[in-house]
LUMFI-829839 format. One record per residue (C-alpha): residue number from 1; residue in three letters; z, y, x. Coordinates in steps of 0.25 Angstrom, whole numbers, plus 2048, in hexadecimal, padded with zeros to 3 digits. Each point is the difference from the previous one (the first is absolute). Layout:
<torkols>
{num->NUM, residu->ala, Z->Z, Y->Y, X->X};
...
</torkols>
This chain:
<torkols>
{num->1, residu->met, Z->800, Y->800, X->800};
{num->2, residu->leu, Z->7FC, Y->80E, X->805};
{num->3, residu->leu, Z->80D, Y->806, X->7FC};
{num->4, residu->ser, Z->7FC, Y->80C, X->808};
{num->5, residu->his, Z->7F5, Y->802, X->7F7};
{num->6, residu->leu, Z->809, Y->7FE, X->7F4};
{num->7, residu->glu, Z->809, Y->80C, X->803};
{num->8, residu->thr, Z->7F5, Y->809, X->7FD};
{num->9, residu->leu, Z->803, Y->7FF, X->7F1};
{num->10, residu->asn, Z->80C, Y->805, X->803};
{num->11, residu->ile, Z->7F9, Y->80E, X->801};
{num->12, residu->leu, Z->7FC, Y->7FE, X->7F0};
{num->13, residu->ser, Z->809, Y->807, X->7F7};
{num->14, residu->thr, Z->7FB, Y->7F6, X->7F3};
{num->15, residu->pro, Z->808, Y->7F2, X->803};
{num->16, residu->val, Z->7F9, Y->7F4, X->807};
{num->17, residu->trp, Z->804, Y->7F3, X->802};
{num->18, residu->val, Z->7F8, Y->7F2, X->806};
{num->19, residu->val, Z->7FF, Y->7F3, X->7FA};
{num->20, residu->ser, Z->7FF, Y->7F4, X->806};
{num->21, residu->val, Z->7F6, Y->7F7, X->7F6};
{num->22, residu->his, Z->804, Y->7F4, X->804};
{num->23, residu->asn, Z->811, Y->7FF, X->800};
{num->24, residu->gln, Z->802, Y->80E, X->7F7};
{num->25, residu->gln, Z->807, Y->807, X->809};
{num->26, residu->ile, Z->800, Y->80E, X->805};
{num->27, residu->leu, Z->7FC, Y->802, X->80C};
{num->28, residu->phe, Z->801, Y->810, X->803};
{num->29, residu->ala, Z->805, Y->809, X->7F6};
{num->30, residu->asn, Z->7FD, Y->811, X->804};
{num->31, residu->thr, Z->80B, Y->809, X->801};
{num->32, residu->ala, Z->7FD, Y->807, X->7F2};
{num->33, residu->ala, Z->800, Y->7F1, X->7FB};
{num->34, residu->arg, Z->80E, Y->7FD, X->805};
{num->35, residu->lys, Z->806, Y->80E, X->7FC};
{num->36, residu->leu, Z->7FB, Y->7FC, X->7F1};
{num->37, residu->ala, Z->804, Y->7F2, X->800};
{num->38, residu->gly, Z->809, Y->7FE, X->80C};
{num->39, residu->asn, Z->7FF, Y->7F1, X->805};
{num->40, residu->ser, Z->7FB, Y->7FB, X->7F4};
{num->41, residu->leu, Z->7F9, Y->7F0, X->800};
{num->42, residu->leu, Z->7F4, Y->7FD, X->7FA};
{num->43, residu->ala, Z->803, Y->7FA, X->7F5};
{num->44, residu->pro, Z->809, Y->80A, X->7F8};
{num->45, residu->leu, Z->7F5, Y->809, X->802};
{num->46, residu->arg, Z->7F6, Y->7F7, X->7FA};
{num->47, residu->asn, Z->809, Y->7FA, X->7F6};
{num->48, residu->gly, Z->808, Y->809, X->7FB};
{num->49, residu->gln, Z->805, Y->809, X->7F2};
{num->50, residu->phe, Z->7F2, Y->807, X->800};
{num->51, residu->ser, Z->7F9, Y->7F6, X->808};
{num->52, residu->val, Z->7F0, Y->7FE, X->7FB};
{num->53, residu->his, Z->7F5, Y->7FA, X->809};
{num->54, residu->ser, Z->7F3, Y->7FA, X->7FF};
{num->55, residu->leu, Z->802, Y->7F3, X->806};
{num->56, residu->gln, Z->80C, Y->7FB, X->805};
{num->57, residu->ser, Z->7FA, Y->7F9, X->80C};
{num->58, residu->leu, Z->7FE, Y->80A, X->80B};
{num->59, residu->glu, Z->7F5, Y->7F6, X->805};
{num->60, residu->ser, Z->7F9, Y->800, X->7F5};
{num->61, residu->tyr, Z->7FE, Y->811, X->802};
{num->62, residu->leu, Z->7F8, Y->7FD, X->80D};
{num->63, residu->pro, Z->7F2, Y->7FE, X->7F9};
{num->64, residu->his, Z->801, Y->80C, X->7F7};
{num->65, residu->leu, Z->804, Y->809, X->80C};
{num->66, residu->lys, Z->7F5, Y->7FA, X->80A};
{num->67, residu->lys, Z->7F6, Y->806, X->7F4};
{num->68, residu->gly, Z->807, Y->80B, X->800};
{num->69, residu->asp, Z->807, Y->7FE, X->7F2};
{num->70, residu->gln, Z->809, Y->80C, X->7FC};
{num->71, residu->val, Z->80C, Y->7F8, X->800};
{num->72, residu->ile, Z->810, Y->805, X->7FA};
{num->73, residu->glu, Z->80D, Y->7FB, X->7FD};
{num->74, residu->ile, Z->80A, Y->807, X->7FA};
{num->75, residu->trp, Z->80F, Y->7FD, X->80A};
{num->76, residu->thr, Z->80E, Y->802, X->7FB};
{num->77, residu->ile, Z->808, Y->80B, X->809};
{num->78, residu->his, Z->80F, Y->801, X->800};
{num->79, residu->lys, Z->805, Y->80B, X->807};
{num->80, residu->glu, Z->80C, Y->807, X->7FD};
{num->81, residu->gly, Z->806, Y->7FA, X->7F3};
{num->82, residu->arg, Z->7F3, Y->7FF, X->7F7};
{num->83, residu->ala, Z->7F3, Y->7F8, X->800};
{num->84, residu->phe, Z->7F2, Y->806, X->800};
{num->85, residu->pro, Z->7F3, Y->7FA, X->800};
{num->86, residu->leu, Z->7F5, Y->807, X->80B};
{num->87, residu->ser, Z->7F1, Y->7FA, X->801};
{num->88, residu->cys, Z->7FB, Y->7FA, X->80C};
{num->89, residu->arg, Z->7F3, Y->800, X->803};
{num->90, residu->leu, Z->7FB, Y->7F4, X->80A};
{num->91, residu->ser, Z->7F9, Y->7FD, X->80B};
{num->92, residu->leu, Z->7FC, Y->7F6, X->80B};
{num->93, residu->ala, Z->808, Y->805, X->80D};
{num->94, residu->gln, Z->7F7, Y->804, X->80B};
{num->95, residu->phe, Z->809, Y->802, X->80B};
{num->96, residu->gly, Z->7FB, Y->7F3, X->809};
{num->97, residu->leu, Z->80B, Y->7F7, X->7FB};
{num->98, residu->gln, Z->800, Y->7F1, X->802};
{num->99, residu->glu, Z->801, Y->7FD, X->7F1};
{num->100, residu->pro, Z->7FB, Y->805, X->7F4};
{num->101, residu->ala, Z->809, Y->80C, X->7FB};
{num->102, residu->ile, Z->7FE, Y->808, X->7F4};
{num->103, residu->val, Z->805, Y->810, X->801};
{num->104, residu->phe, Z->805, Y->804, X->7F3};
{num->105, residu->glu, Z->800, Y->810, X->7FF};
{num->106, residu->gly, Z->80A, Y->806, X->7F6};
{num->107, residu->thr, Z->7FE, Y->80C, X->7FA};
{num->108, residu->his, Z->80E, Y->807, X->801};
{num->109, residu->thr, Z->807, Y->802, X->7F2};
{num->110, residu->ser, Z->80E, Y->805, X->7FD};
{num->111, residu->ala, Z->80A, Y->7F9, X->7F8};
{num->112, residu->ala, Z->804, Y->80C, X->7FB};
{num->113, residu->asn, Z->7F2, Y->7FF, X->7F8};
{num->114, residu->val, Z->801, Y->7F4, X->7F9};
{num->115, residu->pro, Z->7FE, Y->802, X->7F2};
{num->116, residu->val, Z->80A, Y->7FD, X->7F5};
{num->117, residu->pro, Z->7FC, Y->7F7, X->7F5};
{num->118, residu->gly, Z->803, Y->80A, X->7F4};
{num->119, residu->ser, Z->803, Y->80C, X->808};
{num->120, residu->phe, Z->7F0, Y->806, X->7FF};
{num->121, residu->leu, Z->7F6, Y->802, X->7F5};
{num->122, residu->ser, Z->7F2, Y->805, X->800};
{num->123, residu->glu, Z->7FE, Y->80E, X->801};
{num->124, residu->ala, Z->7F0, Y->7FE, X->7FF};
{num->125, residu->arg, Z->7F7, Y->7FF, X->7F3};
{num->126, residu->pro, Z->802, Y->7F3, X->7FA};
{num->127, residu->tyr, Z->7F4, Y->7F7, X->800};
{num->128, residu->arg, Z->7F9, Y->7FF, X->7F5};
{num->129, residu->arg, Z->7F4, Y->7F5, X->7FB};
{num->130, residu->asp, Z->7F3, Y->805, X->800};
{num->131, residu->gln, Z->7F8, Y->7F3, X->7F8};
{num->132, residu->ser, Z->7F3, Y->808, X->804};
{num->133, residu->gly, Z->803, Y->800, X->80F};
{num->134, residu->phe, Z->7F9, Y->7FA, X->80C};
{num->135, residu->tyr, Z->80D, Y->7FD, X->804};
{num->136, residu->glu, Z->804, Y->7F9, X->7F4};
{num->137, residu->arg, Z->7F4, Y->7F7, X->7FF};
{num->138, residu->phe, Z->802, Y->7FD, X->80D};
{num->139, residu->phe, Z->80E, Y->7FC, X->7FF};
{num->140, residu->gln, Z->800, Y->7F8, X->7F4};
{num->141, residu->thr, Z->7F4, Y->7F7, X->803};
{num->142, residu->asn, Z->803, Y->7FC, X->80E};
{num->143, residu->thr, Z->806, Y->7F1, X->800};
{num->144, residu->ala, Z->80B, Y->804, X->808};
{num->145, residu->pro, Z->80D, Y->803, X->7FB};
{num->146, residu->met, Z->802, Y->80E, X->803};
{num->147, residu->leu, Z->80B, Y->80A, X->7FE};
{num->148, residu->leu, Z->803, Y->80F, X->800};
{num->149, residu->ile, Z->80B, Y->805, X->805};
{num->150, residu->asp, Z->809, Y->80E, X->800};
{num->151, residu->pro, Z->807, Y->7FF, X->80E};
{num->152, residu->asp, Z->807, Y->80C, X->7FC};
{num->153, residu->asn, Z->805, Y->7FC, X->7F4};
{num->154, residu->asn, Z->809, Y->7F2, X->803};
{num->155, residu->gly, Z->7F3, Y->7FA, X->801};
{num->156, residu->gln, Z->7FC, Y->800, X->7F3};
{num->157, residu->ile, Z->7F3, Y->7F5, X->7FB};
{num->158, residu->val, Z->7F9, Y->80D, X->7F9};
{num->159, residu->asp, Z->7F4, Y->7F7, X->7FC};
{num->160, residu->ala, Z->7FB, Y->7F1, X->803};
{num->161, residu->asn, Z->7F2, Y->7F8, X->7FF};
{num->162, residu->leu, Z->7FC, Y->7F7, X->7F8};
{num->163, residu->ala, Z->802, Y->7F4, X->80B};
{num->164, residu->ala, Z->810, Y->805, X->803};
{num->165, residu->thr, Z->802, Y->7FF, X->7F1};
{num->166, residu->arg, Z->7FD, Y->7F2, X->801};
{num->167, residu->phe, Z->805, Y->7FD, X->80D};
{num->168, residu->tyr, Z->80D, Y->805, X->7FD};
{num->169, residu->gly, Z->800, Y->7FD, X->7F1};
{num->170, residu->tyr, Z->804, Y->80F, X->7FB};
{num->171, residu->thr, Z->7F8, Y->806, X->7F7};
{num->172, residu->arg, Z->7FB, Y->80D, X->806};
{num->173, residu->asp, Z->80A, Y->80B, X->7F8};
{num->174, residu->glu, Z->80C, Y->7F6, X->805};
{num->175, residu->met, Z->7FB, Y->7FE, X->80D};
{num->176, residu->cys, Z->801, Y->812, X->801};
{num->177, residu->met, Z->80C, Y->7FF, X->7FB};
{num->178, residu->lys, Z->806, Y->7F9, X->80E};
{num->179, residu->his, Z->800, Y->803, X->80E};
{num->180, residu->thr, Z->7FB, Y->7FA, X->80D};
{num->181, residu->trp, Z->80E, Y->7FA, X->803};
{num->182, residu->glu, Z->803, Y->7FA, X->7F1};
{num->183, residu->ile, Z->7F2, Y->7F7, X->806};
{num->184, residu->asn, Z->805, Y->7FE, X->80F};
{num->185, residu->ala, Z->80A, Y->7F7, X->803};
{num->186, residu->met, Z->806, Y->80A, X->809};
{num->187, residu->gly, Z->807, Y->808, X->7F7};
{num->188, residu->gln, Z->801, Y->80F, X->802};
{num->189, residu->asp, Z->7FF, Y->7FB, X->80F};
{num->190, residu->val, Z->7F0, Y->803, X->7FF};
{num->191, residu->leu, Z->802, Y->80E, X->7FD};
{num->192, residu->pro, Z->802, Y->806, X->80F};
{num->193, residu->val, Z->7F5, Y->7F6, X->802};
{num->194, residu->met, Z->7F7, Y->804, X->7F7};
{num->195, residu->his, Z->803, Y->80F, X->803};
{num->196, residu->glu, Z->7FD, Y->7FB, X->810};
{num->197, residu->ile, Z->7F3, Y->7F8, X->7FA};
{num->198, residu->ala, Z->7FC, Y->80E, X->7F9};
{num->199, residu->arg, Z->802, Y->809, X->80D};
{num->200, residu->leu, Z->7F3, Y->7F7, X->804};
{num->201, residu->pro, Z->7F2, Y->803, X->801};
{num->202, residu->gly, Z->7FB, Y->7F2, X->7FB};
{num->203, residu->gly, Z->7F7, Y->7F6, X->806};
{num->204, residu->his, Z->80A, Y->7F7, X->804};
{num->205, residu->lys, Z->802, Y->7F0, X->7FF};
{num->206, residu->pro, Z->806, Y->7FE, X->7F4};
{num->207, residu->leu, Z->80F, Y->7FE, X->7FE};
{num->208, residu->thr, Z->808, Y->7F3, X->7FC};
{num->209, residu->phe, Z->80A, Y->800, X->7F4};
{num->210, residu->val, Z->807, Y->7F7, X->7F5};
{num->211, residu->his, Z->7FB, Y->806, X->7F0};
{num->212, residu->lys, Z->808, Y->7FB, X->7F5};
{num->213, residu->leu, Z->7F6, Y->7FE, X->7F2};
{num->214, residu->ala, Z->805, Y->803, X->7F3};
{num->215, residu->asp, Z->805, Y->7F0, X->7FE};
{num->216, residu->gly, Z->808, Y->802, X->80D};
{num->217, residu->asn, Z->7F7, Y->7F7, X->809};
{num->218, residu->leu, Z->801, Y->805, X->80E};
{num->219, residu->arg, Z->7F1, Y->803, X->807};
{num->220, residu->his, Z->7FC, Y->802, X->80F};
{num->221, residu->val, Z->7F8, Y->80D, X->800};
{num->222, residu->gln, Z->7FA, Y->806, X->80B};
{num->223, residu->thr, Z->7FC, Y->80F, X->7FA};
{num->224, residu->tyr, Z->7F9, Y->80C, X->807};
{num->225, residu->ala, Z->804, Y->80C, X->7FB};
{num->226, residu->gly, Z->7FB, Y->80E, X->804};
{num->227, residu->pro, Z->800, Y->80E, X->7FD};
{num->228, residu->val, Z->7F7, Y->805, X->7F4};
{num->229, residu->asp, Z->7FE, Y->80E, X->7F9};
{num->230, residu->val, Z->7FD, Y->7FD, X->7F1};
{num->231, residu->asp, Z->7FD, Y->80D, X->7F9};
{num->232, residu->gly, Z->809, Y->808, X->80A};
{num->233, residu->val, Z->80A, Y->7F6, X->7FE};
{num->234, residu->arg, Z->806, Y->7FB, X->80D};
{num->235, residu->leu, Z->801, Y->7EF, X->7FD};
{num->236, residu->met, Z->800, Y->7F4, X->808};
{num->237, residu->leu, Z->7F7, Y->7F4, X->7FC};
{num->238, residu->cys, Z->803, Y->7F4, X->803};
{num->239, residu->ile, Z->7F9, Y->7F5, X->801};
{num->240, residu->ile, Z->805, Y->7F1, X->7FE};
{num->241, residu->his, Z->7FC, Y->7F2, X->805};
{num->242, residu->asp, Z->808, Y->7F3, X->7FC};
{num->243, residu->ile, Z->801, Y->7F9, X->80B};
{num->244, residu->thr, Z->80A, Y->7F7, X->7FB};
{num->245, residu->glu, Z->7F9, Y->7F2, X->803};
{num->246, residu->gln, Z->7FB, Y->803, X->80D};
{num->247, residu->lys, Z->80F, Y->806, X->804};
{num->248, residu->arg, Z->804, Y->7F0, X->7FA};
{num->249, residu->leu, Z->7F4, Y->7FA, X->809};
{num->250, residu->glu, Z->806, Y->80A, X->80B};
{num->251, residu->gln, Z->80E, Y->7FB, X->7FE};
{num->252, residu->glu, Z->7FC, Y->7F0, X->7FF};
{num->253, residu->leu, Z->7FA, Y->801, X->80E};
{num->254, residu->glu, Z->80A, Y->806, X->809};
{num->255, residu->his, Z->80A, Y->7F7, X->7F8};
{num->256, residu->ala, Z->7F8, Y->7F4, X->805};
{num->257, residu->ala, Z->7FE, Y->807, X->80D};
{num->258, residu->leu, Z->810, Y->801, X->803};
{num->259, residu->arg, Z->801, Y->7F1, X->7F9};
{num->260, residu->asp, Z->7FF, Y->7F5, X->809};
{num->261, residu->pro, Z->7F7, Y->7F6, X->7F7};
{num->262, residu->leu, Z->806, Y->7F2, X->806};
{num->263, residu->thr, Z->810, Y->803, X->7FB};
{num->264, residu->gly, Z->7FE, Y->80C, X->7F8};
{num->265, residu->leu, Z->80A, Y->808, X->808};
{num->266, residu->gly, Z->7FD, Y->80F, X->806};
{num->267, residu->asn, Z->7FA, Y->800, X->80D};
{num->268, residu->arg, Z->802, Y->807, X->80D};
{num->269, residu->arg, Z->7F6, Y->80C, X->7FC};
{num->270, residu->gln, Z->80B, Y->801, X->7F3};
{num->271, residu->phe, Z->80D, Y->7FF, X->808};
{num->272, residu->met, Z->7FA, Y->80B, X->80A};
{num->273, residu->gln, Z->7FD, Y->808, X->7F5};
{num->274, residu->leu, Z->80E, Y->7FE, X->7F8};
{num->275, residu->val, Z->808, Y->804, X->80D};
{num->276, residu->glu, Z->7F6, Y->80C, X->802};
{num->277, residu->asn, Z->803, Y->805, X->7F2};
{num->278, residu->ala, Z->810, Y->7FC, X->801};
{num->279, residu->arg, Z->7FF, Y->809, X->80D};
{num->280, residu->thr, Z->7FA, Y->80A, X->7FC};
{num->281, residu->gln, Z->805, Y->801, X->7F0};
{num->282, residu->asn, Z->80D, Y->7FA, X->803};
{num->283, residu->pro, Z->806, Y->800, X->80E};
{num->284, residu->gln, Z->80C, Y->7FA, X->7FD};
{num->285, residu->arg, Z->7FB, Y->7F3, X->7FD};
{num->286, residu->thr, Z->7FA, Y->801, X->80D};
{num->287, residu->his, Z->80B, Y->7FF, X->807};
{num->288, residu->asn, Z->80A, Y->7F5, X->7FC};
{num->289, residu->phe, Z->7F6, Y->7F5, X->7FF};
{num->290, residu->ser, Z->7FE, Y->7F4, X->806};
{num->291, residu->leu, Z->7F5, Y->7F7, X->803};
{num->292, residu->met, Z->7FE, Y->7EF, X->800};
{num->293, residu->leu, Z->7F5, Y->7FA, X->806};
{num->294, residu->val, Z->7FE, Y->7F1, X->7FB};
{num->295, residu->asp, Z->7F5, Y->7F6, X->804};
{num->296, residu->ala, Z->7FD, Y->7F1, X->7FC};
{num->297, residu->asp, Z->804, Y->7F7, X->80A};
{num->298, residu->his, Z->7F5, Y->7F5, X->807};
{num->299, residu->phe, Z->7F5, Y->805, X->7F4};
{num->300, residu->lys, Z->7F4, Y->7FD, X->809};
{num->301, residu->ala, Z->807, Y->7F3, X->800};
{num->302, residu->ile, Z->801, Y->801, X->7EE};
{num->303, residu->asn, Z->7F2, Y->804, X->802};
{num->304, residu->asp, Z->7FB, Y->7F4, X->80B};
{num->305, residu->gln, Z->807, Y->7F5, X->7F7};
{num->306, residu->tyr, Z->7FD, Y->804, X->7F1};
{num->307, residu->gly, Z->7F5, Y->80A, X->7FF};
{num->308, residu->his, Z->7FE, Y->80D, X->7FE};
{num->309, residu->asn, Z->801, Y->801, X->7F0};
{num->310, residu->lys, Z->80E, Y->7F8, X->801};
{num->311, residu->gly, Z->803, Y->80C, X->80D};
{num->312, residu->asp, Z->7FC, Y->80B, X->7F5};
{num->313, residu->asp, Z->80B, Y->7FA, X->7F6};
{num->314, residu->ala, Z->80A, Y->7FF, X->80B};
{num->315, residu->leu, Z->7FF, Y->80F, X->802};
{num->316, residu->val, Z->7FF, Y->803, X->7F1};
{num->317, residu->met, Z->80E, Y->7F9, X->7FE};
{num->318, residu->leu, Z->806, Y->808, X->80C};
{num->319, residu->ala, Z->7F9, Y->80D, X->7F9};
{num->320, residu->arg, Z->809, Y->7FB, X->7F4};
{num->321, residu->thr, Z->80E, Y->7FA, X->807};
{num->322, residu->leu, Z->7FF, Y->80D, X->807};
{num->323, residu->glu, Z->7FE, Y->809, X->7F4};
{num->324, residu->thr, Z->80B, Y->7F8, X->7F7};
{num->325, residu->gly, Z->809, Y->800, X->80C};
{num->326, residu->ile, Z->802, Y->80E, X->804};
{num->327, residu->arg, Z->807, Y->80B, X->7F7};
{num->328, residu->glu, Z->7FA, Y->80A, X->7F7};
{num->329, residu->ser, Z->7FF, Y->80B, X->808};
{num->330, residu->asp, Z->7F7, Y->7F9, X->80E};
{num->331, residu->thr, Z->7F3, Y->7FE, X->7FF};
{num->332, residu->val, Z->7F7, Y->7F4, X->806};
{num->333, residu->phe, Z->7F3, Y->804, X->809};
{num->334, residu->arg, Z->7F7, Y->7F3, X->805};
{num->335, residu->trp, Z->7FD, Y->807, X->80E};
{num->336, residu->gly, Z->7F7, Y->7F8, X->805};
{num->337, residu->gly, Z->7FD, Y->7EF, X->801};
{num->338, residu->glu, Z->80C, Y->7FA, X->7FE};
{num->339, residu->glu, Z->80B, Y->80D, X->801};
{num->340, residu->phe, Z->805, Y->807, X->7F4};
{num->341, residu->leu, Z->808, Y->80E, X->803};
{num->342, residu->ile, Z->80C, Y->803, X->7F8};
{num->343, residu->leu, Z->805, Y->80F, X->7FD};
{num->344, residu->leu, Z->80E, Y->800, X->7FE};
{num->345, residu->pro, Z->803, Y->80F, X->7FC};
{num->346, residu->leu, Z->80E, Y->806, X->803};
{num->347, residu->thr, Z->806, Y->7F3, X->806};
{num->348, residu->gly, Z->805, Y->7FF, X->80D};
{num->349, residu->leu, Z->800, Y->7F5, X->809};
{num->350, residu->glu, Z->80A, Y->7F8, X->7F9};
{num->351, residu->gly, Z->7FD, Y->7FF, X->7F4};
{num->352, residu->ala, Z->7F1, Y->7FD, X->805};
{num->353, residu->leu, Z->804, Y->7F5, X->807};
{num->354, residu->his, Z->806, Y->7F9, X->7F4};
{num->355, residu->val, Z->7F3, Y->802, X->7F9};
{num->356, residu->ala, Z->7FA, Y->7FA, X->809};
{num->357, residu->glu, Z->808, Y->7F3, X->803};
{num->358, residu->ala, Z->800, Y->7FE, X->7F0};
{num->359, residu->leu, Z->7F1, Y->801, X->801};
{num->360, residu->arg, Z->7FE, Y->7F7, X->80E};
{num->361, residu->leu, Z->809, Y->7F5, X->7F6};
{num->362, residu->ala, Z->7F8, Y->802, X->7F3};
{num->363, residu->val, Z->7F2, Y->7FE, X->808};
{num->364, residu->lys, Z->807, Y->7F5, X->808};
{num->365, residu->arg, Z->805, Y->7F8, X->7F0};
{num->366, residu->phe, Z->7F3, Y->802, X->7F9};
{num->367, residu->ala, Z->7F9, Y->7F3, X->7FC};
{num->368, residu->gln, Z->7F6, Y->7FC, X->7F9};
{num->369, residu->ala, Z->7F7, Y->7F2, X->800};
{num->370, residu->asp, Z->7F4, Y->808, X->803};
{num->371, residu->leu, Z->802, Y->808, X->80C};
{num->372, residu->pro, Z->806, Y->7FF, X->80D};
{num->373, residu->ser, Z->80F, Y->806, X->802};
{num->374, residu->met, Z->7FF, Y->80A, X->809};
{num->375, residu->thr, Z->80A, Y->80A, X->807};
{num->376, residu->val, Z->7FF, Y->80D, X->806};
{num->377, residu->ser, Z->805, Y->809, X->80C};
{num->378, residu->val, Z->805, Y->80E, X->7FD};
{num->379, residu->gly, Z->803, Y->80C, X->808};
{num->380, residu->val, Z->809, Y->80B, X->7FB};
{num->381, residu->val, Z->801, Y->80F, X->804};
{num->382, residu->gln, Z->808, Y->80C, X->7FC};
{num->383, residu->tyr, Z->7F8, Y->80D, X->800};
{num->384, residu->glu, Z->806, Y->809, X->80C};
{num->385, residu->thr, Z->801, Y->80E, X->7FE};
{num->386, residu->gly, Z->7F5, Y->808, X->808};
{num->387, residu->glu, Z->7F9, Y->7F3, X->801};
{num->388, residu->asp, Z->7F0, Y->800, X->7FE};
{num->389, residu->phe, Z->7F8, Y->7F3, X->7F8};
{num->390, residu->thr, Z->7FA, Y->7FD, X->80E};
{num->391, residu->ser, Z->80C, Y->7FD, X->807};
{num->392, residu->leu, Z->807, Y->7FA, X->7F1};
{num->393, residu->phe, Z->7F5, Y->7F4, X->7FD};
{num->394, residu->lys, Z->801, Y->7FD, X->810};
{num->395, residu->arg, Z->80F, Y->7FD, X->7FE};
{num->396, residu->val, Z->7FE, Y->7F9, X->7F3};
{num->397, residu->asp, Z->7F4, Y->7F7, X->807};
{num->398, residu->asp, Z->80A, Y->7FD, X->80B};
{num->399, residu->ala, Z->809, Y->7FC, X->7F8};
{num->400, residu->leu, Z->7F7, Y->7F7, X->7F8};
{num->401, residu->tyr, Z->7FB, Y->7FB, X->80D};
{num->402, residu->arg, Z->80F, Y->7FD, X->807};
{num->403, residu->ala, Z->801, Y->7F9, X->7F1};
{num->404, residu->lys, Z->7F5, Y->7F5, X->804};
{num->405, residu->thr, Z->803, Y->7FE, X->810};
{num->406, residu->ser, Z->80E, Y->7FD, X->7FA};
{num->407, residu->gly, Z->7FD, Y->7F5, X->7F8};
{num->408, residu->arg, Z->7F8, Y->805, X->7F3};
{num->409, residu->asn, Z->805, Y->7FF, X->7F3};
{num->410, residu->gln, Z->80C, Y->80B, X->804};
{num->411, residu->val, Z->804, Y->80F, X->7FD};
{num->412, residu->gln, Z->800, Y->80A, X->80D};
{num->413, residu->thr, Z->801, Y->80E, X->7FF};
{num->414, residu->gly, Z->7FF, Y->80A, X->80C};
</torkols>
């Protein structure tokens, strides 16, 4: 990383963050960004009270940014006891970094300017429908759901086209008695976000929200909202695209990517994601936990003698035995091959050793006529304050190695 190049960003008065795409961590924050948000981690900024984005995964932005698409996110900033939204424009980092990175450049917003729901009403001339006008004909004949919103009047919906009334399940008059926060799952938290969006020039990639229909169903939607002037009245035109099915498929793919297909357990990627989320959102959970690495003894011999199908069945049996033997707060992951990793939150070494011994005995005692008997070796360590994960994994791996070289079917610590 060329730190000297990044430090040139300190001359800017706008807040700028440079974020790693792969591990979703802040690589650099300029002086304005630190003054605004302190040393905040990325997760609270992107996933806070007012946070809205087009895509959850930063990696998914790369093709759009390479094409020059305008992409924005709304972040949540906490300062002086208040939370407020901040619009950020995204671009690819051009600082000679060794890894893909995205620059988030914020438009400075003062917490004092965040609107309070119900504290203002529009003094502008009210919007009136012109049944014969071009805009009305365009609005009503469009097949995409469209709303006209007055951002200066608590997000009042002043008009809805036919496609919108069909989508939401309200009549046109019923829609025009509602505010945006009544159909948005964010509730009144969407009002400051709406005001941030209203300040943007338009042309950016749509943002993702969850909207509520008349029948109570929730739908994932992408909304493009941009300023529009209708007969001298300043409004926002909101075009809605239902992406619920797309989100469902994305979630299914993400779930599959985080699962071991044989045992159904979480995989190594899910473990790393879980730990990273805990580190950024609940640091206390990452300062008091233990790890357990479990390995099936002589598993190659089982495969050689019984065949790989029976070997797979034995691994599934082992996974179920470990799952039923742990506590509700613990989680089992298939680490690879015949190795399983168990995360024990808020657990010291003594408690982890007790769980490990109980699991070892449960596996040894398990008997099923069509499956070979098994034993396991177990390495157990407790996280040490300030320890990095490379050191932690080496210690648990060393503990497992001692268990195997000392005769197997035992628990060792490190």
